[in-house]
N, C-alpha and C positions, 0 to 999 in steps of 0.2 A: 540481358541487361537487368541490373538491380533496380527495383522499384524505389522511388524516393520515399522518405519518411512522411513527407507531407501528403502523399497519395495513399498511404496505408489506411485501411478501413479499421473500424473498431475491432473487428474480428482478428486482425493481424497484429494488434498491439501486444507488447510483451508484459512482463510482470506489472501488476496493477495494485495500487493502493487507493482505498477510499478513506480519506482523512477527515475526521470530524473534530472540530474544536469543542471541548467539553468542559463543564465545571466539575463533572464526576462521571465515572463509568465503571461498570463491573461486569464480570462474566461468571456464570455458575454452571456447574456440571452436576447432574444428579442432585440438585437442590443445595449444593455446597458452593460457596463463593471460592473460585480458584484464582481470581485476579481482580484487582481494583486499582483505580487511580483517582486522584482529585483533579484539580485543574490541569488541562493538557490536551492530549489526543486520545480518541478511540480510532484505531487504524484497522480496517478490514483489509486483509492481504490475500490477493489472488495470484497463484503461481501457474504459469502456462507450462505446457509440455516441453518447451524449448528454452526455458529460463536457465540462467547460470548464476553462480555465486557473484559474478560481476554485476548482474542486475540487482541482486540483493544489496550489495555494498553501495552501489550508486544511489538506490532509493533510500537507504538508511541515512546517507550523508545529506541528501536532498531534504528528507523529513526533518532532520535536526536543524538545518539552516533555514527552513521555510519560515517566512515572516508573516504570520497571520494573527499575532497577538497585538493588542492595542498598546501604543506608547502614550506618553503624557498628553499628547495632542489629540488622542482618540483615533489615530490612524493605525492600520495594520502594518506595523513596522518592527515588531520584535519577534524573535525566534523563541522556540521552546527552551533553548539553551539559556537565553537571557531571562526568561521568566522562572526557570527552575521547575517547570511543569513535568508531569509524567506522561507515559504512553502505555496504553493498553493495546496489545497487538493480538489480533484474532484472525486465524487462517480461515478463508472462505472461498472454496473452490467455485461456488455458484456465481462468482463475479465473471466467470467465463461461460455463462449459459448462452447457448445459441437458440434463439426463439424464432428464427426465420421461417421454419416449416412447422406447421401444426401447432398444437397447444402444449405439448410436453417439451420442456427444454432439453437440449442435448449438451453434453459436457466434454466433447471430444478435445477441445482446446485446453481443458484443465490438465494440470500436470499429473503424471502417474503418482499415486499417493506416496510411495517411498521417496521418489525424487523430489516431489513437492515438499515433503516434510524436511528433507535436507536443505532445500533452498530457504524455506521458512525459518529453520533454525539458524541458518547463516545470517538472515535478515535480523532476527532477534539478537544474535550475538553482536552484530554491527551497531544496532541501535543502543544496546547496553553499553558498548564501548563509547559511543558518542554522548549519551545522556548520563551514564552512570548506572550500575546494576540495580541500585535501589529505586530508580526512577522508571523501571520498565516491568510491566506485568503482562502475562499472556493467558490465553485460553488453553485448552487441551486439543492438540492437533487431532482432527478426525472425530472428535466427540460431538454429541448433540449438546449444544450450548444455549444458554439463555443470556442474552446481552442486554444490559440496561444502561441508559445514558441520559444525561441532560446536555443537549447540544447548545452551545453558546453562540449567539449571533442571530440565526444559525450560520455557521461556517462549515461547509462541506466541499472538499476538493478531491479531484482525481489526479493521481500522479502515476505516470507510466514510464517504464525504462526505455521505451522505444525511441525516445528523443535523443538517444546517444549515438555517436558516430559508428559504433561497432554494429549497429542494427541496419545499416544501409548508408547510402550516400545522400547528401543533401541535393536538392534540385540544382543548385549552382555547380556542383561537382560532376553532374551527369553529362555524358556526351549529348550534343544536340541531335534532335530527331531529323531524319531526312525526309 
């Protein structure tokens, strides 16, 4: 029997984004700025071993439509598309750290670097399509990076692709237990 999405643990979630609303963000490699944005998002991107391009495309669409920017009434009701903001996308395999045993994290759930790079690049491509190529900056996959940001709000959200039907059945669609 397929386990319901609602019963999945943090460990079983699929592709993951940590989205921070920022007034500015930048990433440097070897002391050189390789990507920066003004108002918009800093997005830390975690790819699991079993992620697919479909996960990347779903989360890119969700990110573009996410309404976390204030409207005229001060409510979070506007998307990044409506504000014209940018997105700094940074790959971060440590989002899948397993710290249940001992004090040293394990990274078995993180994607194989070659596959994860491919999924990350698909995500970047999909976000660029949604926001416009000039609105998206990235870090360097696999590099040691220094990330700087000014978090607005603060607003920090987690988005995961495991909420989609291709990752399991909803509780309502599952057969009754005897």
